[in-house]
C-alpha positions as CSV (number, residue, x, y, z in Angstrom):
1,M,92.4,108.0,-50.8
2,K,92.5,111.7,-50.0
3,K,90.9,112.8,-46.8
4,I,88.7,115.9,-46.5
5,G,87.1,117.4,-43.4
6,I,83.7,119.2,-43.1
7,I,82.8,121.4,-40.2
8,G,79.1,121.7,-40.0
9,I,77.1,118.8,-41.3
10,G,73.6,120.0,-41.3
11,K,71.5,119.3,-44.4
12,L,73.7,121.2,-46.8
13,G,77.0,120.1,-45.2
14,L,75.9,116.5,-45.0
15,C,74.9,116.6,-48.7
16,L,78.3,117.9,-49.6
17,A,80.0,115.3,-47.4
18,L,78.2,112.5,-49.1
19,E,78.9,113.9,-52.6
20,L,82.6,114.1,-51.7
21,E,82.5,110.5,-50.4
22,R,80.7,109.3,-53.6
23,A,83.5,111.1,-55.6
24,G,86.1,109.0,-53.9
25,F,87.2,111.0,-50.9
26,E,87.4,109.8,-47.3
27,V,85.3,112.4,-45.4
28,T,85.0,113.2,-41.7
29,G,82.3,115.6,-40.7
30,V,82.0,117.5,-37.4
31,D,78.8,118.5,-35.6
32,I,78.1,119.6,-32.0
33,D,75.0,117.3,-31.5
34,P,76.0,113.9,-30.3
35,N,72.6,112.3,-31.0
36,Y,72.7,113.5,-34.6
37,V,76.3,112.3,-35.0
38,D,75.2,108.9,-33.7
39,Q,72.4,108.8,-36.2
40,L,74.8,109.5,-39.0
41,N,77.4,106.9,-37.9
42,N,74.8,104.1,-37.4
43,R,73.2,105.2,-40.7
44,S,69.7,105.6,-39.1
45,L,69.0,109.2,-40.1
46,N,65.8,109.6,-42.0
47,S,66.0,112.8,-44.0
48,P,63.2,114.5,-46.0
49,E,65.8,115.6,-48.6
50,P,65.3,113.3,-51.6
51,G,68.1,110.7,-51.9
52,L,70.0,111.8,-48.8
53,S,69.2,108.8,-46.6
54,D,70.1,106.4,-49.4
55,Y,73.4,108.2,-50.0
56,L,74.2,108.0,-46.3
57,K,73.4,104.3,-46.1
58,N,75.8,103.6,-48.9
59,A,78.6,105.8,-47.7
60,A,81.5,103.5,-46.8
61,H,84.1,106.3,-46.3
62,F,82.2,108.9,-44.3
63,R,82.1,109.2,-40.5
64,A,80.9,111.9,-38.2
65,A,82.4,113.2,-34.9
66,T,81.7,115.9,-32.3
67,D,85.4,116.8,-31.6
68,L,86.9,119.4,-33.9
69,R,90.3,117.8,-33.5
70,S,89.1,114.8,-35.5
71,V,89.5,117.0,-38.7
72,L,92.7,118.7,-37.5
73,Q,94.9,115.8,-38.5
74,D,98.1,116.0,-40.5
75,D,96.6,114.0,-43.4
76,I,93.6,116.4,-43.8
77,S,94.7,119.5,-45.7
78,M,91.3,120.7,-46.9
79,L,88.5,121.7,-44.5
80,F,85.1,122.8,-45.8
81,V,83.1,125.1,-43.5
82,L,79.2,124.9,-43.7
83,V,78.1,126.3,-40.3
84,P,75.0,128.5,-40.1
85,T,75.1,132.2,-41.0
86,P,71.7,133.3,-39.9
87,D,70.1,136.7,-40.6
88,A,71.5,139.7,-38.6
89,P,69.1,142.4,-37.4
90,N,70.8,145.0,-39.7
91,G,70.0,143.0,-42.9
92,G,73.4,141.3,-43.2
93,Y,74.5,137.9,-41.9
94,D,75.5,136.8,-38.4
95,H,79.0,135.3,-38.7
96,S,79.3,134.3,-35.1
97,Y,79.4,130.6,-35.8
98,I,82.4,131.1,-38.1
99,D,84.0,133.5,-35.7
100,A,83.7,131.0,-32.9
101,L,85.2,128.3,-35.1
102,S,88.1,130.6,-36.0
103,H,88.8,131.2,-32.3
104,E,88.8,127.5,-31.7
105,L,91.2,126.9,-34.5
106,I,93.5,129.6,-33.3
107,S,93.4,128.0,-29.8
108,F,95.1,124.9,-31.2
109,G,98.0,126.9,-32.4
110,R,99.8,127.2,-35.7
111,R,99.6,124.2,-38.1
112,D,102.9,122.7,-39.3
113,A,101.5,122.3,-42.8
114,E,99.1,124.7,-44.5
115,V,95.4,123.9,-44.2
116,H,93.0,125.1,-46.8
117,L,89.8,126.4,-45.3
118,V,87.0,126.5,-47.8
119,V,84.0,128.5,-46.6
120,G,80.7,127.2,-48.2
121,C,78.1,129.1,-46.2
122,T,76.9,132.4,-47.4
123,T,78.8,135.4,-46.1
124,L,78.6,139.1,-46.4
125,P,81.1,140.4,-49.0
126,G,84.4,141.2,-47.4
127,Y,84.0,138.7,-44.5
128,C,86.2,136.0,-46.0
129,D,89.1,138.5,-46.5
130,Q,88.8,139.4,-42.8
131,L,88.8,135.7,-41.9
132,A,91.9,135.1,-44.0
133,Q,93.8,137.9,-42.3
134,R,92.8,136.5,-38.9
135,L,94.0,132.9,-39.7
136,A,97.0,133.6,-41.8
137,L,99.5,133.6,-38.9
138,Y,98.2,130.1,-38.0
139,H,98.9,128.6,-41.4
140,Y,95.4,128.5,-42.8
141,S,94.5,129.8,-46.2
142,V,90.9,130.8,-46.8
143,S,88.8,130.4,-50.0
144,Y,85.1,130.8,-50.7
145,K,83.1,128.2,-52.5
146,P,79.3,128.7,-52.1
147,E,76.6,126.2,-53.2
148,F,73.8,127.1,-55.6
149,V,71.2,124.6,-54.5
150,A,67.5,124.4,-53.6
151,Q,65.8,122.3,-50.9
152,G,64.3,119.2,-52.5
153,T,67.0,119.0,-55.2
154,I,70.2,119.5,-53.2
155,L,72.0,116.4,-54.4
156,Q,71.0,116.8,-58.0
157,D,72.0,120.5,-57.9
158,M,75.4,119.6,-56.6
159,E,76.0,116.9,-59.2
160,Q,74.6,118.9,-62.2
161,P,75.5,122.6,-61.5
162,D,75.4,125.2,-64.3
163,I,78.5,126.9,-62.8
164,V,80.9,126.3,-60.0
165,L,81.9,129.6,-58.3
166,I,85.3,129.7,-56.5
167,G,86.7,132.7,-54.6
168,E,90.2,131.5,-54.4
169,S,92.9,132.4,-51.8
170,D,95.4,132.0,-54.7
171,A,95.7,130.2,-58.0
172,K,97.0,127.0,-56.4
173,S,94.1,126.9,-53.9
174,G,91.6,127.6,-56.6
175,Q,93.0,124.7,-58.7
176,E,92.8,122.4,-55.8
177,I,89.1,123.2,-55.3
178,Q,88.4,122.9,-59.0
179,R,90.0,119.4,-59.1
180,V,87.8,118.3,-56.2
181,F,84.6,119.5,-57.8
182,E,85.5,118.1,-61.2
183,R,85.2,114.8,-59.5
184,V,81.9,115.6,-57.7
185,C,80.1,117.0,-60.8
186,K,78.6,114.5,-63.2
187,N,78.3,117.1,-65.9
188,K,81.0,119.6,-67.1
189,P,80.0,122.9,-65.6
190,A,81.8,126.2,-66.2
191,F,84.3,127.0,-63.4
192,H,84.4,130.7,-62.5
193,R,87.4,131.5,-60.4
194,M,88.0,134.9,-58.9
195,D,89.0,136.7,-55.7
196,R,87.0,136.1,-52.5
197,L,85.3,139.5,-52.5
198,S,84.1,139.1,-56.1
199,A,82.8,135.6,-55.4
200,E,80.9,136.8,-52.3
201,I,79.2,139.5,-54.4
202,C,78.6,137.1,-57.3
203,K,76.8,134.6,-55.1
204,L,74.4,137.2,-53.7
205,A,73.9,138.9,-57.1
206,T,73.0,135.6,-58.7
207,N,70.2,135.0,-56.3
208,C,69.1,138.6,-56.5
209,F,68.8,138.4,-60.3
210,L,66.5,135.4,-59.9
211,T,64.4,137.3,-57.4
212,T,64.2,140.2,-59.8
213,K,63.1,137.8,-62.6
214,I,60.4,136.3,-60.3
215,S,59.1,139.7,-59.2
216,F,59.1,140.9,-62.8
217,A,57.0,137.9,-63.9
218,N,54.6,138.3,-61.1
219,S,54.2,142.1,-61.6
220,I,53.4,141.5,-65.3
221,G,51.0,138.8,-64.4
222,D,49.3,141.0,-61.9
223,L,48.9,143.7,-64.6
224,A,47.6,141.2,-67.0
225,L,44.9,139.9,-64.6
226,R,43.9,143.5,-63.7
227,S,43.6,144.2,-67.4
228,G,41.8,141.0,-68.4
229,A,44.8,139.6,-70.3
230,D,46.4,136.1,-70.0
231,P,49.6,136.0,-67.8
232,A,50.7,132.6,-68.9
233,K,50.7,133.4,-72.6
234,I,52.4,136.7,-72.1
235,L,55.2,135.3,-70.0
236,A,55.6,132.3,-72.2
237,A,56.2,134.6,-75.2
238,I,58.6,136.8,-73.2
239,G,60.5,133.7,-72.0
240,G,60.8,132.4,-75.5
241,D,63.2,135.2,-76.3
242,S,66.7,133.7,-76.0
243,R,68.0,136.9,-74.5
244,I,65.6,136.4,-71.6
245,G,64.8,132.7,-71.1
246,S,61.9,131.0,-69.5
247,K,63.4,129.8,-66.2
248,Y,61.9,131.6,-63.2
249,L,59.5,133.5,-65.5
250,R,56.2,132.0,-64.6
251,Y,53.3,133.6,-62.8
252,G,52.7,132.3,-59.3
253,F,53.5,133.0,-55.7
254,G,56.3,135.4,-54.7
255,F,59.7,134.3,-53.8
256,G,60.5,133.1,-50.2
257,G,62.4,130.4,-48.4
258,P,65.7,130.4,-46.5
259,C,67.9,132.0,-49.3
260,F,66.3,134.4,-51.7
261,P,64.8,137.0,-49.3
262,R,67.8,137.2,-47.1
263,D,70.4,137.3,-49.9
264,N,68.4,140.2,-51.4
265,R,68.5,142.0,-48.1
266,A,72.2,141.2,-47.6
267,L,73.2,142.6,-50.9
268,N,71.3,145.8,-50.2
269,H,73.0,146.0,-46.8
270,F,76.4,145.6,-48.4
271,A,75.6,148.2,-51.0
272,R,74.6,150.7,-48.3
273,S,77.9,150.0,-46.5
274,R,79.6,151.2,-49.7
275,Q,77.4,154.3,-49.9
276,F,75.6,152.9,-52.9
277,D,71.8,152.5,-53.4
278,L,71.0,149.2,-55.1
279,L,67.6,150.4,-56.3
280,L,66.8,147.3,-58.3
281,S,67.0,144.9,-55.4
282,Q,65.1,147.3,-53.2
283,A,62.3,147.4,-55.8
284,T,62.4,143.6,-56.0
285,D,61.5,143.3,-52.3
286,A,58.8,146.0,-52.7
287,V,57.3,144.2,-55.7
288,N,57.3,140.9,-53.9
289,N,55.3,142.4,-51.1
290,Q,52.9,144.2,-53.5
291,H,52.3,140.9,-55.3
292,L,51.2,139.2,-52.0
293,H,48.6,141.9,-51.4
294,F,47.4,141.8,-55.0
295,Q,47.0,138.0,-54.7
296,F,45.0,138.5,-51.5
297,E,42.6,140.9,-53.1
298,H,42.3,138.8,-56.2
299,W,41.5,135.6,-54.2
300,M,39.0,137.5,-52.0
301,H,37.3,138.8,-55.1
302,N,37.2,135.5,-57.0
303,H,36.1,133.2,-54.1
304,A,32.7,133.5,-52.6
305,P,32.6,133.9,-48.8
306,E,31.3,130.4,-48.3
307,D,33.9,128.8,-50.6
308,M,36.6,126.5,-49.2
309,I,40.0,127.9,-50.4
310,E,42.5,125.0,-50.7
311,F,46.3,125.1,-50.8
312,D,48.0,122.0,-51.9
313,S,51.2,123.2,-50.2
314,V,52.3,126.1,-48.0
315,A,56.0,125.3,-47.9
316,F,58.0,128.1,-49.7
317,K,58.1,125.7,-52.7
318,K,56.2,122.5,-53.3
319,G,58.3,119.4,-52.3
320,S,60.0,121.3,-49.5
321,V,59.2,121.1,-45.7
322,S,60.4,124.7,-45.0
323,I,57.8,127.4,-44.4
324,E,60.4,130.1,-43.9
325,E,59.2,133.4,-45.5
326,S,56.7,131.3,-47.5
327,Q,54.5,133.6,-49.6
328,Q,51.9,130.8,-49.9
329,L,51.7,130.5,-46.2
330,A,51.5,134.3,-45.8
331,L,48.6,134.4,-48.3
332,A,46.8,131.5,-46.5
333,I,47.1,133.4,-43.2
334,M,45.7,136.6,-44.6
335,L,42.7,134.8,-46.1
336,A,42.0,132.9,-43.0
337,K,42.2,136.0,-40.8
338,A,39.9,137.7,-43.2
339,G,37.2,135.1,-42.3
340,R,37.6,132.7,-45.2
341,R,37.8,129.0,-44.7
342,V,41.2,127.7,-45.7
343,K,42.3,124.1,-46.1
344,V,46.0,123.2,-46.3
345,R,47.2,119.9,-47.7
346,D,50.9,119.2,-47.1
347,R,53.5,116.7,-45.9
348,P,53.3,115.5,-42.3
349,E,56.2,117.6,-41.1
350,V,54.6,120.7,-42.4
351,I,51.2,120.0,-41.1
352,E,52.6,119.2,-37.6
353,T,54.5,122.6,-37.6
354,L,51.3,124.5,-38.8
355,K,49.1,122.9,-36.1
356,L,51.6,123.9,-33.4
357,R,52.0,127.4,-34.7
358,F,48.5,128.2,-35.9
359,G,46.1,125.8,-34.2
360,D,42.7,125.8,-35.7
361,L,43.3,128.8,-38.1
362,F,43.2,126.3,-40.9
363,L,41.7,122.9,-41.8
364,Y,44.4,120.3,-42.4
365,Q,44.9,117.3,-44.6
366,T,48.1,115.3,-44.4
367,E,49.6,114.2,-47.7
368,P,52.0,111.2,-47.9
369,D,55.7,111.9,-48.4
370,G,57.2,111.5,-51.8
């Protein structure tokens, strides 16, 4: 049984680890939190991500550790890296976790046999080439293989992807990654292999196209409502054109969450670093903000001052527990601060976070998980 190591086993890294284990690999994951590692090893972790806790309980060939040296064994030649790359103040990404990891790998000296480092976290275009240069002398090759997943459907998205994107170090490394994910995927996705820089741009551009589509749908919907027309029927007709498609073309809240807004900003940041104005992505952000203010005015106009305004979820999308850059939450806050009574129904984790952060700004109702 081939062994694989994963450095960084938060929600995304853990999902990948368990998918690899399910596909027949022996997987060791590394995390810095000993309590979390204990929960993983005794299979007691209760995750809100659908299916994750069950996958963990059934994983016979997965273990977690806190010592990086546990994955620096001679029989582990492929290491996936899924550490955080949070937002940087300049609009890019903070690569300090990967930088710290690379320094630690270097401190252990040159490897006798080549180790294939596969970066799965989102990076600014060009970073993986820099990382490869830094680690080449120590017998590490570097490839880039991002995930296209959404909270609430991570396991499903990993098992049934539309595409698998690989920014390969070389053709041999790309083939190795492809063979691994041919075993993970339950469908037969298209594999798109290219150089690291192209793959980094492709990952951001894919999400930015989706944000553009969402913003277009919402702007047309706003125009329709202002004109007295029907947004749903208009967008259904537009989406029925096979050149366009109906996915992400419905009228609703603006885009938010931990990926879309920051990827849009990061691609703009990269474009500016190359003296190029990516006007479409800049407009997408502006439209998303304009739509939020249109919704506020629309809801204020269409609800009497004494009405109770109810939100059945304020997570960035229903079924998630993340409120990061949630447009639903932003609208609820604006309405409540304008003096309207706002009631939020959501999962216990979300309600607890809201109470701590916003106190009695809202009325609350806890909905059962599931």
